[in-house]
C-alpha positions, 0 to 999 in steps of 0.5 A: 830247773825243770828237773827240780820242778819235776822233783818237787811235784813228784814229792808232793804227789808221793806225799799225797800217795802216803797220806791216802794210806797206800804205803802202810805195811801189813806185817805183824809187829810181833816178830824178830826183825832180821831173823832171816839171813836168806829169802827165797821168793817163789812166784807162780805166774797166773796162779790163783787159789783155784789153780792150787785147788784144781791141781790137788783135785785133778792131779790127785796130789797134796801140794806142799805149798798148800800146807805151809804154816802161814797162809794169807792173800794178796791183792794184785793192783798196779799203779792206780788200777785194781789189775796188773800184768806180769811186769807191773805185778813183778815190779810190785813184788821186787821193789815195793812200788806199784807202776804202770802196766808193762813197765819194769821197775821204773817210777810211775811218775818219772819213768825216764829217770832211768837215764839218770839211774834214779830208779826204785831199788829191787830186793835183789839189788838191796841184798847184793849191795850188802854183800849177799848173793842174788839169783833169778830163776824162771821157766820163762825166757830170761827177758820175760816180764817177771825175771826182768822186773827183778833184774832190770829197770826198763820202760817196757817189757817189750824192749827185749834188747834193753832188758838183756843189756841191763841184765848183763851188767846188773852184777847178779850171781845167776840168771837162769831161764829160757833162751832170749834173743839178745843173750849169747856166749860172747856177750855173757863172757864179756860181762863176766858170766859163764854161759850154760845151756843144759843140765850138765853144764848147770850141775858142773857150776861151782860156788863163786861162779856167775852164770847166765842160763839159756835153756831150751824154752820149749822144754821149760814150757812143757816141763820136759827134759828131752834136750838135757834141760833142767826142771824148775825144781832142779834149777831151784835146788842148784841155785840154792846150792850155789847162792848159799855158799855166800856166808852173808846170805842170799836172795833168790826169786823163782818163777813158775811162768807157764801156769800163766801161759797155759791158762791164757789158752785155757789149757787145763792139763798144762796149767795144772801140770805146771802148778804141780811142777812149780810146787816141786820147786817149792818143796826143794826150797822148803827142804833147804829152809828146814835144814838151814834154819835161817831161810824164809820161803814165801810163795805167791803169784803176781796175778791169776789168769783165765778166770778158773772157777768152780762150777757150783752145778757140776762141781768141776773147775772151768776157765771163764776167760783168757785174760788176767783175773782181778781178784786176790792171789795166795801167799804162803809163808814158811814161818810164823815169825816173819811178820806175815799173818794167816787169814789177812790180806796184804798189798802186793807192794808190801811183800818185798817190804816185809821180806826186807824187814825180816832180813833186818833192813830198814828205811835207810837201807831200802830208800828208793821205794815209797813203801813204809818200813816200820 
């Protein structure tokens, strides 16, 4: 009886949520639904518009993402507040659901429903259920907030053991990142994964394998490879190579995590170095998409970090705080026919909704969110 009462109350609340206009999609109707077999979603954690501009200014590079044909912006709201962290921000981008800060892909009104596996479905889970391949790549630890938001359903980002346990049984094709405390050769093998911990082992993987990458986190953090650690662009290219062997298609999430980490510490060189390294991964994804013709690449951020601001007096960028920003973040899209419109603002929760639509999924196939698939 109690469960029925909770369900009824939740239904009323979610109905009100919809009436407030919080579930409206933002995509253009002038596009071909189902055009794309593959989607690569790339998240620069902590990456604001200012990070992009400052990287081009100080590192004297022309970033590939800043030349993509469709450019718009996204808000970074979490449930009921115009701010977020990587757990809630990642959840919005993976499920179309806005949740409480710190939580990972669980309903905001009923977080304990994970006990009954009543959880919002993620985009990766959606395509996996349809027979496509699914992968998660990050320069954070694999139990970090963003990769966890795409691969688990856990009450809090701080529950590392629960996160790793959930990842081990989620059925994905690959999860690669920095080594997490609860992942080892024994438990990965017991759950059907191939354990890899360096570039050579990664490159030796063949299509059809399921792999759990546990690379040297310090190298990923600092963009070095002294321990035979792959770069984010190398991980991206190899992940695409493996996942694209699935004839039905694939979904891949790639996170450049350390833009955020250096920005929290207001370390300009590190933040911009990581932005440039992330852009190299974007280039690898775009190169595949151009050759393939059936792949959509979307680049965005879960939030900006550090309040990076252009000083109008000096003409120089500077960090103004050490926390998350509350202003909009960039969205870059590889194609003009995927329902995203240049110059517009999109809600973060509508990005996975639009990606699902671009792959041909409708409300019946993506039912566990309150996002509106029109």
